[in-house]
C-alpha positions as CSV (number, residue, x, y, z in Angstrom):
1,X,38.8,42.7,61.3
2,X,38.6,46.5,59.7
3,X,36.4,45.6,57.3
4,X,34.1,44.0,59.6
5,X,34.3,47.1,61.9
6,X,33.6,49.4,58.9
7,X,30.5,47.5,58.0
8,X,29.1,47.7,61.6
9,X,29.5,51.5,61.6
10,X,28.0,52.2,58.0
11,X,25.0,49.9,59.4
12,X,24.8,51.8,62.6
13,X,24.8,54.8,60.4
14,X,22.3,53.8,58.3
15,X,19.8,52.9,61.0
16,X,20.6,56.2,62.7
17,X,19.7,58.1,59.4
18,X,16.6,55.8,58.9
19,X,15.5,56.6,62.6
20,X,16.0,60.3,62.0
21,X,14.0,60.1,58.7
22,X,10.9,58.4,60.3
23,X,11.0,60.7,63.1
24,X,11.1,63.9,61.0
25,X,8.5,62.7,58.5
26,X,11.1,62.6,55.6
27,X,10.4,58.7,54.8
28,X,6.6,57.5,55.3
29,X,6.1,53.9,55.9
30,X,2.4,52.7,54.8
31,X,0.5,52.1,58.4
32,X,-0.4,48.9,57.3
33,X,3.5,47.7,57.7
34,X,4.0,49.0,61.0
35,X,2.7,47.2,64.1
36,X,2.0,50.3,66.1
37,X,0.1,54.1,65.3
38,X,-3.3,54.8,64.5
39,X,-5.3,51.9,62.3
40,X,-6.2,53.0,58.9
41,X,-9.1,50.7,58.1
42,X,-9.6,52.1,54.5
43,X,-6.1,50.4,53.9
44,X,-5.1,47.0,52.6
45,X,-4.6,44.8,56.0
46,X,-0.9,44.1,56.4
47,X,1.3,41.8,58.1
48,X,0.3,43.1,61.5
49,X,-3.6,43.2,61.0
50,X,-4.4,40.9,64.0
51,X,-2.1,42.7,66.3
52,X,-4.1,46.0,65.5
53,X,-7.2,44.5,65.9
54,X,-6.3,43.2,69.2
55,X,-4.9,46.9,70.0
56,X,-8.4,48.3,69.3
57,X,-10.1,45.6,71.1
58,X,-8.3,46.9,74.2
59,X,-8.8,50.7,73.6
60,X,-12.6,51.2,72.8
61,X,-12.1,55.2,72.3
62,X,-8.9,54.6,69.5
63,X,-11.3,51.6,68.1
64,X,-14.4,54.0,67.3
65,X,-12.1,56.5,66.2
66,X,-10.6,54.1,63.7
67,X,-14.1,53.2,62.4
68,X,-14.6,57.2,62.1
69,X,-11.9,57.2,59.7
70,X,-13.1,54.6,57.6
71,X,-16.0,54.6,55.1
72,X,-18.2,52.3,57.4
73,X,-21.4,53.9,58.7
74,X,-22.2,52.6,62.2
75,X,-23.9,53.6,65.3
76,X,-22.3,53.5,69.0
77,X,-24.5,51.1,71.1
78,X,-25.2,51.8,74.8
79,X,-23.3,49.5,77.3
80,X,-25.4,46.7,78.8
81,X,-24.6,44.1,81.5
82,X,-26.7,41.0,81.9
83,X,-26.4,38.5,84.6
84,X,-22.6,38.1,86.3
85,X,-21.2,37.2,83.1
86,X,-22.7,38.7,80.1
87,X,-23.4,41.8,78.3
88,X,-21.2,44.2,76.2
89,X,-19.3,47.2,76.1
90,X,-17.6,49.0,73.2
91,X,-20.5,47.9,70.8
92,X,-21.3,49.1,67.5
93,X,-24.0,48.3,65.0
94,X,-22.9,48.4,61.5
95,X,-25.2,50.5,59.7
96,X,-23.8,50.5,56.2
97,X,-20.7,48.1,55.2
98,X,-19.1,47.3,52.0
99,X,-21.0,44.1,51.5
100,X,-24.3,44.0,53.2
101,X,-25.0,41.7,56.2
102,X,-28.3,40.1,56.8
103,X,-29.3,40.9,59.7
104,X,-26.9,44.1,60.6
105,X,-24.4,42.9,63.0
106,X,-24.4,44.5,66.5
107,X,-20.8,43.6,67.9
108,X,-18.0,45.1,69.7
109,X,-16.2,47.8,67.7
110,X,-12.9,45.6,67.4
111,X,-15.0,42.5,65.6
112,X,-16.7,45.3,63.4
113,X,-13.3,46.5,62.4
114,X,-12.3,43.1,61.7
115,X,-14.9,42.3,59.3
116,X,-14.6,45.4,57.5
117,X,-11.1,44.1,56.7
118,X,-12.4,40.8,56.0
119,X,-14.9,42.1,53.4
120,X,-12.2,43.5,51.2
121,X,-10.4,40.1,51.7
122,X,-13.5,38.3,50.4
123,X,-14.0,40.1,47.3
124,X,-10.5,39.9,46.4
125,X,-10.8,36.3,47.0
126,X,-14.3,36.1,44.9
127,X,-12.9,37.9,41.7
128,X,-10.5,34.9,41.6
129,X,-12.5,31.6,42.4
130,X,-16.1,33.0,41.2
131,X,-15.3,35.5,38.8
132,X,-17.9,37.7,40.7
133,X,-18.3,39.8,43.9
134,X,-19.9,39.4,47.1
135,X,-23.3,41.3,47.6
136,X,-24.2,40.2,50.9
137,X,-23.6,37.9,53.8
138,X,-25.9,36.0,56.1
139,X,-24.9,35.9,59.7
140,X,-26.5,33.8,62.5
141,X,-25.7,36.1,65.4
142,X,-23.2,38.0,67.5
143,X,-24.9,38.2,71.2
144,X,-26.2,35.1,72.7
145,X,-25.6,34.8,76.7
146,X,-24.5,31.2,76.9
147,X,-21.5,29.0,76.9
148,X,-19.2,27.6,74.3
149,X,-20.8,25.2,72.2
150,X,-24.2,25.7,74.6
151,X,-22.8,23.5,77.1
152,X,-24.5,23.7,80.4
153,X,-21.3,24.1,82.2
154,X,-17.8,25.5,81.5
155,X,-16.4,28.9,80.1
156,X,-18.7,31.4,78.3
157,X,-18.7,32.1,74.7
158,X,-17.3,35.4,73.2
159,X,-21.1,35.5,72.0
160,X,-21.9,36.2,75.7
161,X,-20.1,39.9,75.2
162,X,-21.0,40.2,71.4
163,X,-17.4,39.7,70.6
164,X,-18.4,37.0,68.2
165,X,-20.2,36.2,64.8
166,X,-21.5,33.2,62.9
167,X,-21.1,33.4,59.3
168,X,-23.4,31.0,57.1
169,X,-23.7,32.1,53.7
170,X,-22.5,34.5,51.0
171,X,-24.4,36.0,48.1
172,X,-22.9,36.9,44.8
173,X,-23.6,39.8,42.1
174,X,-24.6,37.0,39.6
175,X,-27.0,35.5,42.0
176,X,-25.4,32.4,43.4
177,X,-25.9,31.6,47.4
178,X,-22.8,30.0,48.8
179,X,-23.4,28.0,51.9
180,X,-21.2,26.8,54.1
181,X,-23.3,23.8,54.8
182,X,-23.7,22.7,51.5
183,X,-20.6,23.9,49.9
184,X,-17.4,23.8,52.2
185,X,-15.1,21.3,51.4
186,X,-16.3,20.7,48.0
187,X,-13.5,20.7,45.0
188,X,-15.8,23.9,43.1
189,X,-15.2,27.4,42.7
190,X,-17.8,27.7,45.7
191,X,-15.8,25.4,47.7
192,X,-12.6,27.2,47.2
193,X,-13.8,30.6,47.7
194,X,-15.1,29.4,51.0
195,X,-11.7,27.8,51.7
196,X,-9.9,31.3,51.2
197,X,-12.8,33.0,53.1
198,X,-12.0,30.5,56.2
199,X,-8.2,31.1,55.6
200,X,-8.4,35.0,55.2
201,X,-10.3,35.1,58.4
202,X,-7.6,33.2,60.1
203,X,-5.0,35.8,59.5
204,X,-7.5,38.4,61.2
205,X,-9.7,37.1,63.9
206,X,-8.1,35.0,67.1
207,X,-10.5,31.9,66.8
208,X,-12.0,31.1,63.3
209,X,-13.6,27.8,63.6
210,X,-15.9,25.7,60.8
211,X,-16.8,22.5,59.7
212,X,-13.6,21.0,60.0
213,X,-13.6,21.8,63.9
214,X,-16.9,19.6,65.0
215,X,-20.2,18.7,63.8
216,X,-21.6,22.3,65.7
217,X,-19.9,24.3,63.1
218,X,-21.1,22.3,60.1
219,X,-23.4,25.2,58.8
220,X,-21.2,28.4,59.6
221,X,-17.6,29.8,60.3
222,X,-17.6,31.0,63.9
223,X,-15.1,34.1,64.2
224,X,-14.1,36.2,67.4
225,X,-11.5,38.3,69.1
226,X,-11.3,35.9,72.1
227,X,-8.2,35.8,74.4
228,X,-5.9,33.3,72.3
229,X,-5.5,32.0,68.6
230,X,-6.7,29.0,67.0
231,X,-8.0,28.4,63.6
232,X,-9.7,25.1,62.6
């Protein structure tokens, strides 16, 4: 009984000392290991990367500040309202990124932050599976005023607010073009790279859809920061 009480007191004292050390700045924990605080995009995305991206989605000013602290070069775009359910706010154009995009993406600030983090992951995977690096990403678009799957009725797609991107292919430094349509699902270095690219996106974005989801996604990965999480 006395031993348990002593352990409890020691544990409480340790918690108090740790809290004081954090408060006074004696102990510094990398921001990637914390679920709160300013987002450091040039650090490795940590356990709470998705939570942090969603916090940026809710605070445009904080998101632009996070982009501004990174090496990313971007231009803020004017908000735009198109009809009753389409348009965008807090959108930026990524002018210079670690991996070039074709064309340059114009997407919500938080999506741009997520893509910046994802590019780090892509080259980590490429180094292992491809023994090369990714130098260009082909994307099919970010904004389109349409419903999910271009259906005549139903909910609007995240593309209707530039909160999504469709990724079709990756170009390597040694001249290969890795296509979602042609290489996904194959037991090859290119196929394994695409598996890793898809899985790593699931750790960052809210929704990730690929060829396994349906035939409409046979040629691309769809990434977005919509209101719920789903990876397929």
